[in-house]
C-alpha positions as CSV (number, residue, x, y, z in Angstrom):
1,X,-0.1,-0.1,-0.2
2,X,1.1,3.3,-0.8
3,X,0.6,6.3,1.1
4,X,-1.4,9.2,-0.2
5,X,0.2,12.7,-0.1
6,X,-2.3,15.4,1.3
7,X,-3.5,17.7,-1.3
8,X,-3.0,21.3,-1.9
9,X,-6.2,22.1,-0.6
10,X,-5.8,20.4,2.8
11,X,-2.2,22.0,3.2
12,X,-3.6,25.4,2.2
13,X,-6.5,25.0,4.7
14,X,-4.3,24.0,7.5
15,X,-1.8,26.9,7.0
16,X,-5.0,29.1,6.9
17,X,-6.0,27.7,10.6
18,X,-2.5,28.1,11.8
19,X,-2.2,31.6,10.7
20,X,-5.5,32.6,12.2
21,X,-4.8,30.9,15.4
22,X,-1.3,32.7,15.4
23,X,-2.8,36.1,14.9
24,X,-5.9,35.2,17.4
25,X,-3.3,34.2,20.1
26,X,-0.5,37.0,19.4
27,X,-2.7,40.0,19.0
28,X,-3.3,41.0,22.4
29,X,0.1,40.8,23.4
30,X,1.5,42.7,20.4
31,X,-0.8,45.2,21.0
32,X,-0.4,45.8,24.4
33,X,3.4,45.7,24.2
34,X,3.2,48.3,21.1
35,X,1.0,50.6,23.2
36,X,3.2,50.6,26.2
37,X,5.9,51.6,24.1
38,X,4.1,54.2,22.1
39,X,1.5,55.9,24.4
40,X,0.9,56.6,27.9
41,X,-2.7,55.4,27.9
42,X,-3.6,51.9,27.7
43,X,-7.1,51.2,26.1
44,X,-9.6,48.8,28.0
45,X,-10.7,46.9,25.0
46,X,-9.4,45.4,21.8
47,X,-11.5,47.7,19.5
48,X,-10.1,50.8,21.5
49,X,-6.8,50.2,19.9
50,X,-8.1,51.6,16.5
51,X,-8.1,55.0,18.0
52,X,-4.5,54.6,19.3
53,X,-0.9,54.4,17.5
54,X,-1.6,50.7,17.2
55,X,-4.2,51.0,14.6
56,X,-2.3,49.6,11.6
57,X,-1.3,46.5,13.6
58,X,-4.8,45.9,14.3
59,X,-6.3,46.4,11.1
60,X,-3.4,44.4,9.1
61,X,-4.3,41.5,11.6
62,X,-7.9,41.8,10.6
63,X,-7.4,41.8,6.8
64,X,-4.4,39.0,6.8
65,X,-6.7,36.3,6.5
66,X,-9.1,37.2,4.1
67,X,-6.1,38.3,1.8
68,X,-4.5,35.2,2.3
69,X,-7.5,33.4,1.0
70,X,-8.1,35.8,-1.9
71,X,-4.3,35.3,-3.0
72,X,-4.1,31.8,-2.8
73,X,-7.6,30.8,-3.4
74,X,-8.3,27.1,-3.1
75,X,-5.7,25.6,-5.4
76,X,-8.0,25.3,-8.6
77,X,-8.1,27.3,-11.3
78,X,-11.5,29.0,-11.8
79,X,-14.3,26.6,-12.8
80,X,-12.2,23.6,-12.7
81,X,-11.9,20.9,-10.1
């Protein structure tokens, strides 16, 4: 019996899950460290960071997973499977 190689779609899905998980775990720490370095007021919620010097980091982390999906797609040309 030969072992089948995982398809590109499965690898892409797993990498997307890892990226989303890493962003979700690291985002609060990165925002807190950045706000301590660049400002004297610490926001009380994640959404408050939008109105702080850490706005670009917050927006980029929220946009990264959809951009990765849009760029890589599902590994198949449009209309073909």
